[in-house]
Each structure stands twice: as structure tokens, then as C-alpha cells.
N, C-alpha and C positions, 0 to 999 in steps of 0.2 A: 504493501499500499502505499509506503514513504518513496516506494521510487518513483510510483505513479505520480504521485504528488511532485517529487522533480521532477521530471521530464514535463511534467504541466506545465510550472513556472517557468523554465526553461525555456518552453514554447511561447509562452505570453508574452516573458519578456522579449523573446525575438521579433514575435509581432508588431510589441509596442514599438521599433524601431521604423519601422512604418516604408525602410528607402531599400533597394534591390539592392541589398551586397551579401555575400558569403563568405565563408572562412575555412581554411584548414590547415595541418603543417605549411603545407605549400601550394602557392596560389601564381598563376598566373595571368596577367592581361594586361591589356593594353591603354587601358583605360585610368593606370596606376593603380598601387601598390602601398599598403601598408603590411608591416611585419613588426613587431611587438608583444612583450611578456604575457602576455592576458589576450584571449581570443576578443572579449568585450570592451576591448581599449582597442583595439585593430578593427573590431567593426565597427566601433563611434569614429574612428579615422577614415574608413570609407564611405561611410557614409556624408561625411564632409566633402570627398571626392566626387562622389555622388551628385551631392548635391550644386556642383560646380564652383567649389572652394579650391584653393591649390594647394600644396603639400603642405606650405609653412601655417594654413587655417588648418589644416590637417595636422602638424603634429601640436600642433596649442591646444588640440581639443583632445589628443592624443593623451598629453601629459595632466590633463586634468581627470582624466578616466583612468588612469595608474595610478592617481592620488584616492582613487576610492577601490579599482580593483588590487592595486599592489600595497596598501595603505604604510607595508612593513618597511616598503624599499623604498620610496621618492615620497610626494606631494608638498604641501603649502611651507612646509616646514623644512623642506629642503634646498635641493642647489645643485649645479651641472656646467653642463657646457654642450652647446651646440653648433653645426657649422653649413650651412647653409648655402648651396650653389645655384645662381637662375637659370632661366635659358640664356636668358639676354645676356648669359656672361657675367651679370653680378657675382661676389662672393663675398659671404658674410661667415666671421665666426663670434659668435657669443658668449662671452664671459660670467656668467650667472652663478658663481661662484660666490660659497657664502663668505663670511670677512667677521673676523676676531672683534667683539664686543669693543668699545673705547675704551672700558675699565679695565678689561684685561691684561695683567703684568705679571712679571713675577713674583714680586711684590706683593699684588694684590693678593696672586694663591696664596700666599707663604704667609700673610694676615689672617686671610681664613682655612688656613691649615687643608688644605688641597696643593694635589701636586694633579700634574698631565701621567705621569705616570702611571700603569695598568693593578699596580700593587702598590698596601700603604706602604708609605716610605716615616725613616725615625731619623730624627735628627740626634747630636751627640747630647743635647738637652732632656730627652726621652720623647721632645713631643713627635707627635705624628699627626702624618699628613695624609688626609684621604685621595683614592682618585676620582677624579670630576666626570669619568667616562658615560653615569648612567644616573647623572643628574642633571638640573637645569642649567649647575655653571658649565657643563659643557659643549652647550647651542652657540654654532656663530650665529652668526644674521641670516636669514636664510634669502636665497636671490630666486626663487623655480618663476613667483610672479612678476620679479622686473627684467627675469627676462623673457617672459609671456608676451610684455609689452614690447617689449623692444621688439620683439620679431613679428609681431603686429603691425608695428610702425615702421619697419622694412621694409616688411611685400606683404604682409595677409592683405583681403581681399573681404571677408566676414568684420560682424562684429562679436565682440568680446563675448558680449549676454547669448548668441545665438550659438556659441561655440561652447558655453558652458551648459548647457542645456541638458548635452544628452547626459551630460554625467551626475546631474541633479536628479536625471531621473532614475538613472540608476545607483544611485546613493539612497536613494527612496524604496523604490522597487526591488533594490533589488538583484543582490548574482548568484549562481551556486559555488558553491566551496570548489575549487578544485585542489588537490594533489600538494603541491607547489604550496598553497597559502595557508592546510593546514598541517604541515610540518614547519612550516618555518613559527606558526603560533607556538606548537606545541612544544618544540626546542627554547622558547621565550617566554614560556608558559609564568613560569616565577617570577618572574621580572614585570613582568605586561598587569599580573594579577596585583604585583604589590605599587604598581606606580601609575594603571592604566585599567582597572579593572572596569569603567564603563566599555571598553573597545571589547570584551568576550562577550563568548555569548553565555548569561544570566551567572556568569559566574565560571562556565567552565570553558576550554579551548574550542574553535572551530574544529569541526571535522568534515572530512569531502562528504559533498553532497547536500551541508546545511546551506540556509540561503540566508548570506550575508546584508546586514543592511547600514546603511549608516546616517541616521536620520540629524544628527550633529552634523556632520559634514555638507548633508543638504542644506540646509537653514544658512550656514558659511558660504555655501556656494550662489545661495541665493539672494544674499547680502553682498556677495563679489559683484553678481549679476547687476547690480542695482546703480553700484558704486562707483564698477570698475578694477582693476588690479591694485591701483595706487593708493587705494582704501588700506591695504594690508602694511604700507608706508607710514600714512598722512592723517590717516584716518580712525573712524571706530576701532577698528580691528589693530590697532596698531596699541591702540589705548590700552586694550583688552591685551595685549601680547604682554604690554610696560607691565601692568597691574601683576598679570601672573608669573612672572619672572620676578616681579618683588617678594610676592608668596613663594614664591618658591625658591628665593635667594639665588637667583640666575642673574647673568650679569647686563642682557638684552633690555635694550632702553627705547623707549620713544625717540628721543634722538638717534639712537642706533638705526633706528629702521626709513626716520626721514632721510639720513645723511646714506645711503646706500642709494646704488645706481648699478645695472649693471653694465659689462664695458662691450662697447661693439669693436671688434676689432677685421683684422683681413687673414684668415687662416694661412698659418704656416706651409708653404708650398715645397715637395720633393718631387724625386722622380722614383722609380724600380722596373726595369727592361720598359723600361718603350711608354709606362703610364705616369700620369701625373697624380701626385696624392695631395689633397687638402685637407691637413688635424689642425688644432689648435696649439696655441703658443701654448707657453709654460702661464698658468702654476699647473698644467696638465702633464701627460705625456706624450703629444703630437711630438713631438726633439724626440724623446726614445726610439718613438714608432719609426721613423726616417733615418737614425740613427744605426736600429738595428737593421734594416731594407740595407743601408746602402753597402754595410760588411758583408749581409748576402749577396749582394750583388755580383759577387768578386765569383762565388761559384756557380758552379754548372750544378744548380739544384734539379733539373730539368732530366739531368740525365740518372739522377735518383727514383725509389718510387718512395712512399708518404711513409714506407715503416720499414725500413734500409736505415740499419742502426749509424751509420756512420751519416745521415742526414739529419734527423735527429741530434746527433753530436754537436755537429757545426753549430745548427739554429738555438739549442741548451746553450752555448756558450758564448756565441753572440748575445745574446736575451742575458747571458748575468753578466759578462763584460757592462753593456751599457744600462746595465739597473745599477751596478758600480757608480758609473758614472750620472745618471739621474740623480743618487744621494747627491753631489754635490752640484748638478747642472741645471738643477731642475726647484722653484722657489718661484714666490711674489713678487715678477718684473719691479711692483713698482718699489721693491724696497732691496732689490739686491739687482746689481748689473751683471749678468749674464751670459756667457759665452754663447748664445741660441747659434748663432751662423756657423761658429765652430763645432760644434757638435754635430750638426746636419751638414756639414762637410764631408763630400765620399772623398778629398785628401785624408782627413783624418781618421775618415772608417778605416784605410787602406793601415794605421797602425794602428790599429784595434786588432784585425785579424792576423797580423803578426805575434796576436799572444796566444792564437787556437793550435792548438799541437791534437792534427789530425790521428794520431796516437794515443792520447789518453785524454782523462777530462784533468782540467784546472783542480788542485788544494783547495778543495773550499772553505780550508781553514786559512787561503791565502788570500782569496777574493778580491780582500779589503784594500792590498797590493797592489790592485792591477789599474787603481783609475787612470784615466786618460791626464791629456793634458792639452784641452781643447780649444784653449786662450788663443792658443798659437795659428789656431788656424781661423779665425774670426774673420779676417780681411781674403782670404782665397788662399791663402798659400801652399807650399808646394810640398807634399808632407818629407821629401827627398832629405831639400835645404831646411826645414823644421829638424828633421830627428839627426842632420849632420851636424846641429850647432846645439845639439838640446845635450843636456848637461844632467839634470832628473827630473825624476816627475814629482808633482805635487805631492802632500801627503792628505791622506782622506779621514774627514771625521762624520762616521756614521751615525746613524739615527735607528736605534732596534723598534720600528713602528708596525703593531702588527695592524694586518689588513682585512677586511672582513670581506666574501659570499656575494656584500648585499647591492644595493643599486641595480636600476635598470635602464635598461637601451631600448629607442627604437626607430627605423629607418623610414621613411618616408620619400615617393616619388608621384610624381601625377603626371596626366597626358600630357603637360606640354612638356617636360622634361626637368621641371625644378625639384630641384632634393631636399633634404635635410637628415642628417645623422643626428642624434638627441640621447645624449646622456643622462641622468637625472638621479641626487641620490641623498639618503638621509644618513650616511656613512653606515655606520653597521646599521642588521636589522632592527627597527625599531629605535635608531636612533637614539636620544638617552629616556627615551620610554615616556618622555613629559610629554604629556596627550593635553591638548585645550580644542576645545569646539571641532573634535572630529579627525583631527591630525595632530601628528607627529614631529616635535622638534628635533631636527640633526644632533649629534654628537663628533663634530668634525675640529671641536676644538680637542681631540685625542690625535688629532694630526701633527698638530704641533710639537715640538721636541722640549724633552725637560732637559736639552745638551744649549747651554746661552750660548756657546758659541759655533752652533749648529746652521745653515741655510735655511734650515725650518725654527729659529729662534722665536719665541713668540714674542709679534707687536701688536699693538693695539690696530686695530684696521687693517688688519693682513689678512689676505686670502693664503691657506696653508696648501700644500699640496695634493694631489690623488693620480692617481696612474688612470683613471678617466681617459677613452681616446674615441670622441666618433669620428670618422673616417668617411671622406668621397674621395672615389678614383674613378677619373677620367682618362678617354684616352682621345685624340684627335677634337678638344672641345667638349665631348658629351659623355654623359654617365657611365661609367661601366659599374662600380659595384657601389654600395653603400655598405657600411660596415660598422659595428662598436659590440660592445657586451660590458656586462655586469661582471664582476668575480676578484675585486681587489688588487691583489698582488698576483695575480694570475693574468688582468684582462690585457696585457699588452702581450703575456708568450700567444694568448688566445686569437686576439688580432694578426698576429705576426702568420702564426702557422694559417688563419683563413687563404690571408693574403698568399703565402705560399703554395695551399693548394688550390685555388682559383688561377694560379698567373703561372706557377713554374710545373704544377703534377695535374691542371686542365682538367679541375673538377667540377662538378655541377655545385651553385650554392647548397642543395639539400646534402650532395654529400661532403662536403667541406663542413657545414655542419656536423655531421655526422661521426666523421674522421676525430677516435682518438686523442685527445691531448695530452699535454704535457709542459711543463714550468721550469722556465729559465730564470732565478731569481736569488739575489746574492743573500737573503735571510733565510734561504733554507738549501741546506746542508747534503742533501740528498737531491737525487733526478726525481720528481714525482712526476708520476703519468700513469695516465688513464688505462682502464682495462681495454683491451683489445687488441695487442700488437701480437703479433708471433713471440713462443715463448724465443727461439734463436734472438729475436732481436734483443730481448731482455738481456738474455742472458750473455750475449756479445757486448752491449752495453756495461754488464757488469764486472766480467772475467775478462773482458781485452783491453774495453777502453777507458774501465774502472771508475763507475761511476757505482754512489748506490743509491740503487733503484728503487723506489718506494709507489708501490703499482696500489692504485684504489680498486675502485667497482663501476662499470660502464652503466650506465651515465651517470655522472656525479654531478651535480650542484657546483660543488667547491673548483669544476674545472671553467666558471662562466656557465653564463646563459645567449650566446648572440641571435641575433635577429636581424637577417641581411638581406640587400636585396641584388638581384643583379638585375640589368639590361642591355637585351641584343641591340646591335646596326640597328634592325627595324623597330623598332623601339617597345616592341613587346619585352613586359618587366615581369619576374617571377621574383617570388619573396618566400622568404623561409623561416618559418619560427624555430627556437629553441624548443630540441628534444629533451635536455636536463632541465628545464622550467614552467613547463606545461607554455611553450610560444606558439604565435600564430599567425597568419599571416591573413590578408584578407583585403578586397577589390571590389569595386561595383560593378554589377555584373554586368555580360557584355550585351 
């Protein structure tokens, strides 16, 4: 009987949309495609395309819908970054990363007996300092609504009030809980019960097949529908957030909200085997993705297969080397003079590949000895000239910051060729777990370092670093792929493998999404790899190349949840949702 009820509710929800759209794990259409981490959000995006909206309009609607469908991964209390390429040739990168509140300094944390560490700290006098990861002090100033407003101002064609309407209906009428939703809630049940009991199902964890509604978020969305996104920063919602933070001893104030702005930049450009890539600037990992590809371009990877142990070894070692570089070369560009142009230089990449030994893995205990010197390549110098005159490498100051499997990514293309790659997050699943008016606040403060000499040293109004990297790939001025993924420290590894899979190994996007993944990350002393590789590959990696192989099951959410789109020369787009996170693609019916 319960199963029949669930099927009836699903049918009613689908009919209520009232638009000719369809969704599946893989969808093809010439009228535009959406790929997102949740089928409801994907279908809402496809509705907008069906109504005549463009990719930016659809992206805004999807962003808002994911706040309903995946409240544990993103929402109004979060932040992110998007890359937009328009059919007329214009390209934008919108930085709506969160910012530390103006009151946050190391001195203030010490005064409040708080720490950025994940563990309780004790000083010589016996004073204890408690982590801020899961309380209001851990929240940075959110940027999602500012990013939405900036995107609509740049290239939107529809009104915000119309784009938020489907999400209001979804929050009010409900959605069927999928396995990912139920699993994430179950894993964080105690934390959510303590800080956000109203989010739960009458005190119990949401289970697969339940009908989840969020009436509080519906009311918040209705308010924003009348006032517009700016109310979050300068209106009634800003006042409520200020009062909430005072009550919870958080640092965000209404002045912080009023001073927040999304930053519109041009994307950072790079190339890989004749394709043009458009990625974000720091403080996210666009430069790192280009740097890894620059190394890999020196190897004929197409001569290998995806499961060849030597191919795995080369890619993993390149990932590790550029992750070491990331820790010194990526931060908030408003606070540090970063060698970004040197970091993405193909000449610099030649020096990095010289550290890869094809016969054995780098000793993980020496990873931090392999920091490069990207500063010398900012002006396009030859690696030969630089290395002949170079006396010594710079020292590395590392930051051991845990990165979570949370976050969400979606990709959109419309019938005209406008494209959006959009990644948004609240950092950990459920962020701080502080819950107000139907949404959770991020815990991005935790991405700053307790090391005061680091490029991640906490400063007021600074944007913390993360590994997200929404990416658009073009060929001859036309979109070829739209790629991105959640996954914390695995994000860059997964994006690189997706690009190598489709470009070097000539895979379709559904094959690329399904292919087992591995990780190259300097915080991991082992080669973390998803199940599905041949036993001979694992044995060669371990016994011949010297990797400490750590095999997970297949598929595993740990390795991210990419939602990607490919576009053929005739304009036919194919979207693929992630098999690791109940993702889906959707499109208007032809």
C-alpha cells in the first residue's frame, strides 16, 4: 500500500510541472540538456528550457531547486563558482565564494576559546579551545543568491520570480526521498538532531521512499519571490540572519551581508590537445586542473587503455605534484599575489613532469619536498633558461585540511549554444548544521588554516580556498563538454580523469562517468582507487610501481558525482547524471 501511495505522489508531482520534459540517467536532445545531481532539479531546469529560457535562466532555477532537493549539499546558506560561455562569444566566471565575516581574526577566536582545528586544543595554561566546524562560528558570509543575481544581470532572460516558482511548489508539495538523501541524513543524524531537529521527519531520519517537504524553505522562497535576491543581503532576511547569528554566537552580521558582492571575472583559459578549456580563477582549482593537463599533454595517453597501470601511475603522480603546488599557489587573489600565469604555463609543466619516475611512485612521505617554482614562469620564460639558473626550490608550508565528499554540480546547455557549468556547496554535508528558515549555513571557515604563515591564514573578508572547478571545453569556438563534480579532495582527480577519458580514450560521457576513478592528492599517502580495475592492474601498481593501493567499492560517492554534457558538431547534446549520487539528465521533449 505504501509503495502505491509513493507512486501516486510521484505521478501527481510530475503532472503538476505541466511541461513536456523528460529525464533519465542519460538524455539526448537538440533543444538543450540539463545534467544535475537530482532528477527533480534536472526536470525543473528542463522546464525553463522548454519555456524558452536560456541556459543561465535554467541554471538559476536548478540552483534554487537543489536547495530543496539536496539541502544537505547546497542552498541559500552556501556559495560556489560558475563558468558561463555564451553563443555570441562572451565568457564569464562568477565567483560567489563565501567570505569570512569582518570580526573573524585569530585573536577573536582565541578570545572566544575557539579553534579552526578539528580537535580540541589546549594551551600551556590549560585553556581549552573548541572547534567551530559545526556551530555558527564556522559560517562564512553566503554567496549563492548574489551569484544568482549576477548571472541573471549578465545573461538572463527571465524574471527571478518566475524561476523560483517551481522550487516553491517542490518545497510545498514534496519530493520522494532517494537513496543518497536518506544515506546522507542517516550518516549525520546525531548532528542534525542536535542542531536542526525541525529538518527531520518527526524526529526520525528521512528514509528512501518518504515524501520530503520543506514548508519553511517554501515560505523563505515566497518572500524572496516578492523582494528579489538582494533581500538576503539588505532586507528583512539580512536582519533575521543577523539576529540568528547573535543568538547562536556566530560572527556574521548584517553589515557583512550588506558588504558582500559576487565577483564577475573572465574565465581562466587553457588548452589540452587542441581543445580550449575555460575554468575558474583562484581561490578555486581552475589553475590546478590546467597545470595537471599541461603535464599529461607531454604523454601519449591515447596509446594506453583506461585501466593500464602505467596510465594510472602517470595521471596519479601528476595529480599529486600539482596538489602540492595548489597548497602554495591558490588562495584569495585579493589577499595574495599569486603566480597563476606561471602555474598554468606549459613550460613550467615540463619541469613538473621531470619529477615523475615511470618505474616507481614518489615516496608519499616526501610529497612536500616536490613543491615547484611557478613564480619564475609568470612571464612565459623557457624551462631550459629557468632551470639552468635556478639554485634551489622554495620551501613548502602545508595545511592539513579535511575535505568533504559534499557539494553539488550541474551542467546546462540550451538550444542556442549558451552553456553553464555551476558548482555550489555548503562545505561539509549540512555545513555547520545551523538551520534557519529551511536552509543550512555553510561551514567554510573550516577551510582556513590554523597556521598563521599559510596562504590560507585567516583574514577578515577573505574567501577560503576549495577544490571546486566547473569547466567548459570548446573546440573551434563551440561547446564540446560541460564538466564538474562534487567530492572535496577528489574533485580535481575526477575532473582530470573525465577529460582524459573523453579526449584521450575517446569514451562517451556515460562511459566516462561510469569508469572507476582514483585519486592523486598529497594528503593521501595511498593510491585510493575505486573498485573495477583488473587485479593485474592493482598488482602492478602495488608490486612493481610501489603504490600503497587502497581499494574502495564500486560505485562510491567518495569519488564524487559528476553531471556532465557533451555536444556533437550537429548541436545534439547528451547529458549524463552521476551514477554515484542518483544524478539525472533532463531535456525538453523533441
